[in-house]
Every structure is written in C-alpha cells, then in structure tokens.
One Martini backbone bead per residue (centre of mass of N, CA, C, O) as a GRO file, in nm:
protein
  284
    1UNK     BB    1   0.096   0.036   0.022
    2UNK     BB    2   0.051   0.364  -0.012
    3UNK     BB    3   0.175   0.627   0.153
    4UNK     BB    4   0.073   0.895   0.286
    5UNK     BB    5   0.117   1.251   0.247
    6UNK     BB    6   0.143   1.397   0.562
    7UNK     BB    7   0.047   1.717   0.727
    8UNK     BB    8   0.142   2.059   0.832
    9UNK     BB    9   0.118   2.364   0.951
   10UNK     BB   10   0.411   2.549   1.047
   11UNK     BB   11   0.590   2.724   1.250
   12UNK     BB   12   0.852   3.006   1.238
   13UNK     BB   13   0.926   3.047   1.514
   14UNK     BB   14   1.271   3.135   1.552
   15UNK     BB   15   1.266   3.016   1.258
   16UNK     BB   16   1.231   2.840   0.973
   17UNK     BB   17   1.376   2.573   1.070
   18UNK     BB   18   1.173   2.502   1.308
   19UNK     BB   19   0.947   2.367   1.135
   20UNK     BB   20   1.074   2.092   1.099
   21UNK     BB   21   1.078   1.989   1.394
   22UNK     BB   22   0.774   2.021   1.438
   23UNK     BB   23   0.691   1.816   1.223
   24UNK     BB   24   0.837   1.569   1.332
   25UNK     BB   25   0.703   1.556   1.618
   26UNK     BB   26   0.395   1.498   1.482
   27UNK     BB   27   0.436   1.322   1.197
   28UNK     BB   28   0.545   1.442   0.938
   29UNK     BB   29   0.596   1.434   0.574
   30UNK     BB   30   0.483   1.730   0.558
   31UNK     BB   31   0.487   2.091   0.490
   32UNK     BB   32   0.379   2.419   0.589
   33UNK     BB   33   0.469   2.767   0.521
   34UNK     BB   34   0.602   3.061   0.606
   35UNK     BB   35   0.852   3.311   0.502
   36UNK     BB   36   0.675   3.513   0.676
   37UNK     BB   37   0.485   3.748   0.783
   38UNK     BB   38   0.140   3.728   0.695
   39UNK     BB   39   0.065   4.043   0.820
   40UNK     BB   40   0.295   4.155   0.624
   41UNK     BB   41   0.450   4.306   0.365
   42UNK     BB   42   0.726   4.307   0.501
   43UNK     BB   43   1.070   4.173   0.485
   44UNK     BB   44   1.349   4.058   0.555
   45UNK     BB   45   1.590   3.928   0.414
   46UNK     BB   46   1.732   3.642   0.342
   47UNK     BB   47   1.983   3.481   0.484
   48UNK     BB   48   2.233   3.262   0.443
   49UNK     BB   49   2.204   3.121   0.720
   50UNK     BB   50   1.899   3.075   0.713
   51UNK     BB   51   1.897   2.904   0.460
   52UNK     BB   52   2.095   2.684   0.558
   53UNK     BB   53   1.935   2.586   0.803
   54UNK     BB   54   1.688   2.493   0.650
   55UNK     BB   55   1.816   2.295   0.450
   56UNK     BB   56   1.954   2.118   0.665
   57UNK     BB   57   1.703   2.033   0.827
   58UNK     BB   58   1.556   1.905   0.592
   59UNK     BB   59   1.776   1.696   0.500
   60UNK     BB   60   1.784   1.559   0.805
   61UNK     BB   61   1.498   1.473   0.752
   62UNK     BB   62   1.166   1.317   0.687
   63UNK     BB   63   1.091   1.544   0.515
   64UNK     BB   64   0.951   1.625   0.226
   65UNK     BB   65   0.737   1.814   0.137
   66UNK     BB   66   0.736   2.177   0.070
   67UNK     BB   67   0.525   2.449   0.144
   68UNK     BB   68   0.390   2.769   0.070
   69UNK     BB   69   0.239   3.070   0.202
   70UNK     BB   70   0.103   3.354   0.153
   71UNK     BB   71   0.000   3.652   0.212
   72UNK     BB   72  -0.306   3.794   0.322
   73UNK     BB   73  -0.270   4.083   0.172
   74UNK     BB   74  -0.287   3.971  -0.096
   75UNK     BB   75  -0.446   4.133  -0.408
   76UNK     BB   76  -0.481   4.068  -0.744
   77UNK     BB   77  -0.804   4.173  -0.766
   78UNK     BB   78  -0.778   4.459  -0.720
   79UNK     BB   79  -0.910   4.786  -0.808
   80UNK     BB   80  -0.663   4.902  -0.673
   81UNK     BB   81  -0.371   4.996  -0.806
   82UNK     BB   82  -0.191   5.006  -0.550
   83UNK     BB   83  -0.262   4.729  -0.429
   84UNK     BB   84  -0.194   4.559  -0.675
   85UNK     BB   85   0.103   4.644  -0.703
   86UNK     BB   86   0.185   4.553  -0.419
   87UNK     BB   87   0.101   4.257  -0.463
   88UNK     BB   88   0.289   4.185  -0.694
   89UNK     BB   89   0.552   4.250  -0.546
   90UNK     BB   90   0.504   4.058  -0.303
   91UNK     BB   91   0.475   3.797  -0.467
   92UNK     BB   92   0.752   3.806  -0.597
   93UNK     BB   93   0.900   3.780  -0.326
   94UNK     BB   94   0.785   3.506  -0.248
   95UNK     BB   95   0.911   3.353  -0.485
   96UNK     BB   96   1.209   3.418  -0.411
   97UNK     BB   97   1.208   3.285  -0.132
   98UNK     BB   98   1.148   3.002  -0.230
   99UNK     BB   99   1.397   2.971  -0.412
  100UNK     BB  100   1.609   2.998  -0.183
  101UNK     BB  101   1.474   2.744  -0.019
  102UNK     BB  102   1.355   2.523  -0.226
  103UNK     BB  103   1.052   2.585  -0.257
  104UNK     BB  104   0.816   2.464  -0.503
  105UNK     BB  105   0.548   2.583  -0.345
  106UNK     BB  106   0.283   2.841  -0.386
  107UNK     BB  107   0.023   2.950  -0.200
  108UNK     BB  108  -0.295   3.104  -0.312
  109UNK     BB  109  -0.524   3.363  -0.323
  110UNK     BB  110  -0.694   3.535  -0.563
  111UNK     BB  111  -0.910   3.729  -0.435
  112UNK     BB  112  -1.075   4.065  -0.427
  113UNK     BB  113  -1.295   4.280  -0.624
  114UNK     BB  114  -1.537   4.368  -0.495
  115UNK     BB  115  -1.734   4.598  -0.677
  116UNK     BB  116  -1.610   4.516  -0.978
  117UNK     BB  117  -1.622   4.212  -1.017
  118UNK     BB  118  -1.554   3.899  -1.126
  119UNK     BB  119  -1.436   3.935  -1.414
  120UNK     BB  120  -1.230   4.155  -1.340
  121UNK     BB  121  -1.078   3.989  -1.128
  122UNK     BB  122  -0.987   3.756  -1.306
  123UNK     BB  123  -0.826   3.932  -1.505
  124UNK     BB  124  -0.622   4.044  -1.298
  125UNK     BB  125  -0.496   3.779  -1.212
  126UNK     BB  126  -0.404   3.679  -1.490
  127UNK     BB  127  -0.227   3.928  -1.552
  128UNK     BB  128  -0.040   3.901  -1.308
  129UNK     BB  129   0.078   3.627  -1.383
  130UNK     BB  130   0.203   3.713  -1.651
  131UNK     BB  131   0.391   3.922  -1.526
  132UNK     BB  132   0.539   3.736  -1.319
  133UNK     BB  133   0.667   3.537  -1.532
  134UNK     BB  134   0.892   3.732  -1.640
  135UNK     BB  135   1.052   3.714  -1.327
  136UNK     BB  136   1.028   3.440  -1.232
  137UNK     BB  137   1.153   3.190  -1.079
  138UNK     BB  138   1.268   2.898  -1.098
  139UNK     BB  139   1.104   2.623  -0.926
  140UNK     BB  140   0.814   2.772  -0.891
  141UNK     BB  141   0.490   2.696  -0.795
  142UNK     BB  142   0.156   2.794  -0.846
  143UNK     BB  143  -0.114   2.767  -0.603
  144UNK     BB  144  -0.449   2.772  -0.640
  145UNK     BB  145  -0.698   2.843  -0.407
  146UNK     BB  146  -0.975   2.751  -0.285
  147UNK     BB  147  -1.270   2.901  -0.157
  148UNK     BB  148  -1.547   2.994   0.050
  149UNK     BB  149  -1.679   3.296  -0.027
  150UNK     BB  150  -1.616   3.542   0.118
  151UNK     BB  151  -1.761   3.784   0.004
  152UNK     BB  152  -1.558   3.854  -0.296
  153UNK     BB  153  -1.413   3.597  -0.316
  154UNK     BB  154  -1.232   3.413  -0.514
  155UNK     BB  155  -1.265   3.050  -0.585
  156UNK     BB  156  -1.549   2.900  -0.496
  157UNK     BB  157  -1.560   2.831  -0.799
  158UNK     BB  158  -1.460   2.645  -1.062
  159UNK     BB  159  -1.546   2.866  -1.281
  160UNK     BB  160  -1.321   3.065  -1.165
  161UNK     BB  161  -1.055   2.900  -1.190
  162UNK     BB  162  -1.037   2.829  -1.490
  163UNK     BB  163  -0.971   3.121  -1.617
  164UNK     BB  164  -0.711   3.166  -1.455
  165UNK     BB  165  -0.558   2.900  -1.581
  166UNK     BB  166  -0.594   2.971  -1.858
  167UNK     BB  167  -0.295   2.952  -2.050
  168UNK     BB  168  -0.125   2.838  -1.831
  169UNK     BB  169   0.138   2.673  -1.728
  170UNK     BB  170   0.137   2.365  -1.572
  171UNK     BB  171   0.435   2.380  -1.447
  172UNK     BB  172   0.347   2.671  -1.286
  173UNK     BB  173   0.035   2.571  -1.244
  174UNK     BB  174  -0.202   2.507  -0.980
  175UNK     BB  175  -0.382   2.325  -0.718
  176UNK     BB  176  -0.535   2.395  -0.404
  177UNK     BB  177  -0.733   2.173  -0.214
  178UNK     BB  178  -0.996   2.273   0.000
  179UNK     BB  179  -1.229   2.122   0.193
  180UNK     BB  180  -1.365   2.347   0.352
  181UNK     BB  181  -1.407   2.545   0.119
  182UNK     BB  182  -1.577   2.365  -0.062
  183UNK     BB  183  -1.806   2.312   0.138
  184UNK     BB  184  -1.876   2.613   0.196
  185UNK     BB  185  -1.937   2.657  -0.126
  186UNK     BB  186  -2.126   2.369  -0.190
  187UNK     BB  187  -1.939   2.109  -0.174
  188UNK     BB  188  -2.035   1.781  -0.108
  189UNK     BB  189  -1.804   1.566   0.085
  190UNK     BB  190  -1.963   1.375   0.309
  191UNK     BB  191  -2.005   1.168   0.075
  192UNK     BB  192  -1.937   0.947  -0.165
  193UNK     BB  193  -2.126   1.071  -0.374
  194UNK     BB  194  -2.046   1.366  -0.341
  195UNK     BB  195  -1.747   1.333  -0.395
  196UNK     BB  196  -1.771   1.227  -0.686
  197UNK     BB  197  -1.916   1.478  -0.800
  198UNK     BB  198  -1.705   1.691  -0.735
  199UNK     BB  199  -1.465   1.560  -0.892
  200UNK     BB  200  -1.607   1.555  -1.165
  201UNK     BB  201  -1.639   1.862  -1.190
  202UNK     BB  202  -1.344   1.937  -1.167
  203UNK     BB  203  -1.250   1.772  -1.412
  204UNK     BB  204  -1.430   1.921  -1.621
  205UNK     BB  205  -1.326   2.226  -1.558
  206UNK     BB  206  -0.995   2.158  -1.498
  207UNK     BB  207  -0.853   1.903  -1.369
  208UNK     BB  208  -0.702   1.673  -1.166
  209UNK     BB  209  -0.399   1.728  -1.260
  210UNK     BB  210  -0.388   2.021  -1.103
  211UNK     BB  211  -0.356   1.876  -0.840
  212UNK     BB  212  -0.085   1.933  -0.582
  213UNK     BB  213  -0.274   1.998  -0.323
  214UNK     BB  214  -0.392   1.952   0.013
  215UNK     BB  215  -0.643   2.072   0.236
  216UNK     BB  216  -0.718   1.936   0.557
  217UNK     BB  217  -1.050   2.039   0.650
  218UNK     BB  218  -1.284   2.090   0.849
  219UNK     BB  219  -1.628   2.212   0.912
  220UNK     BB  220  -1.819   2.406   1.124
  221UNK     BB  221  -2.019   2.435   0.894
  222UNK     BB  222  -2.225   2.421   0.645
  223UNK     BB  223  -2.321   2.366   0.342
  224UNK     BB  224  -2.286   2.684   0.188
  225UNK     BB  225  -2.195   2.911   0.408
  226UNK     BB  226  -1.933   3.085   0.342
  227UNK     BB  227  -1.741   2.987   0.592
  228UNK     BB  228  -1.407   3.015   0.729
  229UNK     BB  229  -1.403   2.721   0.941
  230UNK     BB  230  -1.196   2.526   1.104
  231UNK     BB  231  -1.180   2.171   1.175
  232UNK     BB  232  -1.150   1.888   1.299
  233UNK     BB  233  -1.121   1.580   1.211
  234UNK     BB  234  -1.459   1.462   1.228
  235UNK     BB  235  -1.593   1.739   1.386
  236UNK     BB  236  -1.756   1.821   1.141
  237UNK     BB  237  -1.959   1.842   0.852
  238UNK     BB  238  -1.802   1.629   0.691
  239UNK     BB  239  -1.642   1.406   0.818
  240UNK     BB  240  -1.511   1.092   0.796
  241UNK     BB  241  -1.628   0.993   0.523
  242UNK     BB  242  -1.510   1.216   0.345
  243UNK     BB  243  -1.204   1.159   0.407
  244UNK     BB  244  -1.203   0.865   0.320
  245UNK     BB  245  -1.262   0.913   0.023
  246UNK     BB  246  -1.000   1.069  -0.033
  247UNK     BB  247  -0.779   0.872   0.095
  248UNK     BB  248  -0.902   0.625  -0.111
  249UNK     BB  249  -0.807   0.780  -0.362
  250UNK     BB  250  -0.587   0.674  -0.603
  251UNK     BB  251  -0.538   0.951  -0.754
  252UNK     BB  252  -0.412   1.086  -0.454
  253UNK     BB  253  -0.177   0.929  -0.303
  254UNK     BB  254   0.077   1.137  -0.399
  255UNK     BB  255  -0.064   1.376  -0.268
  256UNK     BB  256  -0.026   1.618  -0.066
  257UNK     BB  257  -0.143   1.657   0.287
  258UNK     BB  258  -0.271   1.944   0.473
  259UNK     BB  259  -0.300   2.086   0.775
  260UNK     BB  260  -0.537   2.366   0.923
  261UNK     BB  261  -0.581   2.311   1.218
  262UNK     BB  262  -0.605   2.330   1.527
  263UNK     BB  263  -0.326   2.292   1.743
  264UNK     BB  264  -0.283   2.333   2.028
  265UNK     BB  265  -0.080   2.215   2.253
  266UNK     BB  266   0.213   2.166   2.112
  267UNK     BB  267   0.064   2.045   1.850
  268UNK     BB  268  -0.124   1.799   1.944
  269UNK     BB  269  -0.358   1.799   1.724
  270UNK     BB  270  -0.192   1.710   1.487
  271UNK     BB  271  -0.134   1.423   1.582
  272UNK     BB  272  -0.433   1.337   1.598
  273UNK     BB  273  -0.516   1.400   1.305
  274UNK     BB  274  -0.304   1.220   1.168
  275UNK     BB  275  -0.396   0.954   1.295
  276UNK     BB  276  -0.681   0.960   1.172
  277UNK     BB  277  -0.597   0.967   0.877
  278UNK     BB  278  -0.458   0.693   0.882
  279UNK     BB  279  -0.710   0.536   0.955
  280UNK     BB  280  -0.886   0.629   0.707
  281UNK     BB  281  -0.662   0.508   0.501
  282UNK     BB  282  -0.575   0.213   0.624
  283UNK     BB  283  -0.280   0.215   0.797
  284UNK     BB  284  -0.410   0.101   1.104
   0.00000   0.00000   0.00000
C-alpha cells in the first residue's frame, strides 16, 4: 500500500528552520510554512545563514514535500491600482523567497475584486500572473487555492478557477484543493456519492491533474455556508466519511495533504488529526 504523504502547516517562530523540527515532532511527512510574517507586507531579506539552516534541517529530516503559503494581505484581484501593484510586488518577493529556500510550491488565494465584479477580478488575477511570469524564478510553482467564498473572494466556484488557470503553463501553475473551503462553498464532500460528484465536476471544469496539494480541514458550519472556519478532522460537518473517501481515492495517493486545523497545546492536535487521517486511510 502506498503511504499517504500527510502533514500540517507549521510555525516559523524562532526561525524558518524551526518549522522542520516541529513537523517531525508531530509525525509529518510534509509541511507548509510561511516564509515571513503573513500579516505584514514587508520582511527583511533572507540571510545566507538562515537559508542554510533551513536547507540543512530539511535535508537531515524525514520531511519530504514542503510548500509555502503567501501573505494574507496580497490581493491580485484588487480594483485599487496601488493595492494591486503592491500585491504583485509582494507576491514576486514571495516567489523569490521560495526559490532561495528551494521550496517548490507557493499557495495563494486569488483575491477579492470588491465592488468591481467577478469577471474584472478574474482578468486582473490572470494578467498579474502573466506579468509575474516574466521575472519569476524557475523552480517555484504557483498553486491557486479554492476559497470558501466569504465576501467577494474569488475561487469559491470551480468555474472561477478555470479561467484564471486557462492558458497558463501547467508546469508553473496548479491547484491547492481545500476541503473546508470547497464544502463551505457548496460542494458536498461529506458522503461517498457527493465526493464523487464534486471531483467529477472539478475534473470536467479544470482537470484533476491540476491538483498538486490538498488542505485537509473539516468545516465548522454547514455545506454552502460560505464561512471559512476550520475544524478538527471528523469533528465538523464534513465528517469522517468524507475524508475517508478522499484518502482512499487512488488518484490522489501521491498528492501531499496538509492540515490547517487548530493546533492545540504544543501542536498536540496535529498529532491526533494525523493519526486519525492514517486510520481513515486504512494505514493502521
């Protein structure tokens, strides 16, 4: 049996390299990190020693894939020219930081067009990506994450993600599929039948081959709530059956799957959630 590649988002407090040890401690095969404070626009450049410590810790560990998530401030869909320009520059910096760390995937949310409308927002994101490709470092893939659909946030419907990705090179752009976000947006993953229908629709509109990473999060509220509130695996509205369907889907056995659930004291809930995922995958 192929072992699932499971992990969690880990803190970089005290240094980016510290995330590796935290992941190892709770039993991660993979981790996700921020490369800087996610609530600030600017960060001091990565120093050579900091980069070396991270790479060394990673190489010495059992951690396999590492992905990064961009800053929550970035909004490539913004109708405000100043905010959008600042977002493009900040995202470019995030790509360069990943390249220095040798982190191959950068997860991002498409953004919010506010009152300017969905079509205009989608066009702004796609245009921003084309501009970023002109100077983006090699070796870093952008993973567009589906969203819960709060406010005017783009990406809560597959038909919004499809035109953003259309025409962009597949080797540079993929999808991070978040289970909580999909469920909150109205895609019912809670039953085997619902799960199959959701994945069939995704395949029809975008293509399952574009999924490069999963965020495994249960949902505090009901299907279609459009509220982004993560819950522990099996304790929310998706439930164990929904995650079992995903974990036993042979099409995704080699795709890394990352928790973004509440951490608990000393990341203890990560260990519990990972153990449950292993059980649902039939590995224990």
